[in-house]
C-alpha positions as CSV (number, residue, x, y, z in Angstrom):
1,M,114.2,-46.7,-3.6
2,R,111.4,-46.3,-6.2
3,K,108.9,-46.0,-3.4
4,T,110.9,-43.2,-1.8
5,I,111.2,-41.3,-5.1
6,F,107.4,-41.8,-5.7
7,L,106.5,-40.5,-2.2
8,L,108.8,-37.5,-2.7
9,A,107.2,-36.7,-6.0
10,I,103.7,-36.8,-4.4
11,I,104.7,-34.6,-1.5
12,S,106.4,-32.1,-3.9
13,A,103.3,-32.0,-6.2
14,S,101.1,-31.4,-3.1
15,V,103.2,-28.5,-1.9
16,V,103.2,-26.9,-5.4
17,S,99.5,-27.3,-5.8
18,L,98.7,-25.8,-2.4
19,S,100.9,-22.8,-3.0
20,G,98.7,-21.6,-5.8
21,V,95.4,-22.0,-3.9
22,D,93.5,-19.0,-2.4
23,Q,93.2,-18.9,1.3
24,A,90.4,-21.2,2.3
25,F,89.5,-19.8,5.7
26,A,86.4,-17.7,6.4
27,H,87.5,-14.4,4.7
28,Q,86.4,-12.4,1.8
29,R,88.3,-11.2,-1.3
30,V,88.3,-8.2,-3.6
31,D,90.3,-7.6,-6.7
32,I,91.8,-4.2,-7.2
33,P,92.0,-3.4,-11.0
34,T,94.6,-1.0,-12.3
35,T,95.3,0.7,-15.6
36,H,97.9,-1.9,-16.3
37,Q,96.3,-5.3,-16.7
38,S,99.3,-7.3,-15.3
39,T,99.3,-5.5,-11.9
40,N,95.9,-6.5,-10.5
41,I,96.1,-7.3,-6.8
42,R,93.8,-9.3,-4.5
43,L,93.0,-8.3,-1.0
44,T,91.7,-11.0,1.4
45,V,90.3,-9.8,4.7
46,G,88.6,-11.2,7.8
47,H,89.0,-11.9,11.5
48,S,91.8,-14.0,12.8
49,N,90.9,-17.3,14.5
50,E,87.6,-17.8,12.7
51,P,85.0,-18.3,13.8
52,A,85.1,-15.1,15.9
53,Y,83.5,-14.9,19.3
54,G,82.9,-11.8,21.4
55,A,84.7,-11.2,24.7
56,S,82.9,-12.9,27.6
57,R,83.6,-14.8,30.8
58,T,84.4,-17.8,28.6
59,H,86.4,-16.3,25.8
60,D,89.0,-13.5,25.4
61,G,87.5,-12.1,22.2
62,L,91.0,-11.7,20.6
63,H,90.2,-11.7,16.9
64,G,92.4,-9.2,15.0
65,F,91.5,-7.8,11.7
66,E,93.8,-9.5,9.2
67,M,94.5,-8.9,5.5
68,S,96.7,-10.4,2.8
69,I,97.7,-8.8,-0.5
70,V,98.7,-11.0,-3.4
71,D,99.1,-10.7,-7.1
72,K,95.8,-11.8,-8.5
73,D,97.2,-14.1,-11.2
74,T,100.4,-15.5,-9.6
75,K,99.1,-15.5,-6.0
76,L,102.6,-14.2,-4.9
77,P,102.5,-11.9,-1.9
78,V,102.7,-8.2,-2.6
79,S,104.7,-6.3,0.0
80,G,107.5,-3.8,0.4
81,T,108.4,-0.3,1.2
82,G,106.0,2.3,-0.3
83,T,102.9,0.6,0.9
84,S,100.9,2.9,3.2
85,L,97.5,1.7,4.4
86,K,95.0,2.9,7.0
87,L,91.9,1.4,8.6
88,D,88.5,2.7,9.6
89,K,86.5,0.4,11.9
90,Y,82.7,0.4,12.2
91,Y,80.8,-1.4,15.0
92,F,77.0,-2.0,15.4
93,K,76.0,-3.6,18.7
94,N,73.5,-5.9,16.9
95,V,72.1,-6.8,13.6
96,E,68.9,-4.9,14.2
97,K,70.8,-1.6,14.6
98,Y,72.8,-2.5,11.4
99,N,69.6,-3.2,9.5
100,K,68.0,0.1,10.5
101,A,71.1,2.2,9.6
102,T,71.1,4.1,6.4
103,S,74.8,5.0,6.6
104,S,77.9,3.4,8.2
105,N,78.4,6.6,10.1
106,Q,75.4,5.6,12.2
107,A,77.5,2.8,13.8
108,D,77.6,2.6,17.6
109,K,81.3,3.0,17.5
110,I,83.7,4.3,14.8
111,D,87.5,4.4,14.9
112,K,89.2,6.2,12.0
113,N,92.7,6.6,10.6
114,I,94.2,3.5,12.3
115,Q,97.7,2.8,11.0
116,F,98.4,-0.9,10.6
117,G,101.4,-2.7,9.3
118,S,102.7,-5.9,7.9
119,V,103.4,-9.0,9.9
120,F,107.2,-9.5,10.4
121,G,108.4,-12.6,8.4
122,S,105.1,-13.0,6.5
123,P,105.2,-10.9,3.3
124,G,101.9,-9.5,2.1
125,T,100.2,-10.1,5.5
126,Y,98.8,-7.3,7.6
127,L,97.3,-7.4,11.1
128,H,95.5,-5.0,13.4
129,R,95.1,-6.5,16.9
130,Q,91.8,-6.1,18.7
131,I,89.4,-7.6,21.1
132,V,85.9,-7.9,19.6
133,D,82.4,-7.9,21.1
134,T,79.4,-9.6,19.7
135,G,77.9,-7.5,16.9
136,V,78.5,-6.3,13.3
137,Y,82.0,-5.1,12.2
138,G,82.9,-3.2,9.1
139,Y,86.4,-2.2,7.9
140,R,87.5,0.4,5.4
141,I,91.0,-0.1,4.0
142,Y,92.5,2.8,2.1
143,G,95.8,4.2,1.0
144,T,98.4,2.9,-1.5
145,V,100.0,-0.5,-2.2
146,S,103.5,-0.6,-3.7
147,Y,103.5,-3.3,-6.5
148,Y,107.0,-4.6,-6.1
149,G,108.4,-1.1,-6.2
150,V,107.3,-0.7,-9.8
151,K,103.8,0.8,-9.5
152,T,101.8,2.4,-6.8
153,I,98.2,1.1,-6.6
154,P,95.5,3.2,-4.8
155,V,93.2,1.2,-2.5
156,D,89.8,2.3,-1.1
157,V,87.5,-0.6,-0.2
158,T,85.1,-1.4,2.6
159,A,84.0,-4.9,3.9
160,F,81.5,-6.0,6.5
161,C,81.1,-9.3,8.3
162,D,78.2,-11.5,7.4
163,D,75.3,-12.6,9.6
164,D,72.3,-14.7,8.4
165,N,69.9,-12.0,9.8
166,M,71.2,-9.1,7.9
167,N,68.8,-7.5,5.4
168,S,71.8,-6.7,3.1
169,K,75.4,-7.3,4.0
170,T,76.6,-5.2,1.0
171,K,74.7,-2.0,1.6
172,F,77.8,-0.2,3.1
173,E,80.5,-2.1,1.2
174,I,82.8,-0.6,-1.4
175,G,84.2,-3.0,-3.9
176,T,82.9,-6.3,-5.4
177,W,83.7,-8.8,-2.7
178,S,83.5,-12.6,-3.0
179,S,83.0,-15.0,-0.1
180,S,82.5,-13.7,3.4
181,F,83.7,-13.8,7.1
182,G,81.4,-14.1,10.0
183,C,80.3,-11.6,12.6
184,P,81.4,-12.3,16.2
185,T,78.8,-14.2,18.1
186,N,78.5,-15.4,21.7
187,M,80.6,-18.4,22.6
188,D,77.9,-19.6,25.0
189,Y,75.8,-20.6,22.0
190,I,78.1,-23.5,21.2
191,S,78.3,-24.8,24.8
192,F,77.2,-28.4,25.3
193,P,75.3,-29.7,27.1
194,N,74.7,-26.6,29.2
195,K,75.6,-22.9,28.8
196,P,78.3,-21.8,31.3
197,S,77.0,-20.8,34.7
198,D,77.0,-17.2,35.9
199,K,78.3,-18.4,39.2
């Protein structure tokens, strides 16, 4: 009986301790300050199914843009009616083109004003489904977030994926981001012992 109670106490403590931890997957975070100190929110963004691989004969390239919104201090999800967000996407075919660019508007492909919504049954989680290619991706998230129906918080931030060969990952970013998420690479690079045949 004592062993059972002891095990239940350990499991309960583990669940409680994990619920307050930031997401540990390969994403990056930005805190959105407001005029009211108690309503700071944290956005965490990245590609689903990290690490991300571009579409090829060996991989479907399905890595959506995903984002979570939580209260910075309590880590509770922030969601509800009144939140209205849009997404701009920037794509550079390779790191060399990204390094040469002086503006995100020089990207090889730009999609603007994409509406994306919350994931059903997962408060504070948002997803834009997409199939990615190898290259450098950037995302601008803008609009308003309803803070539990009490306050409307304006949002306008931009995040770019990270690659070791970038001269500066932050040159087109808006907001002070921490951590990072990887740029999609070619799955053939991780094949062992041989790369897949073209046959």
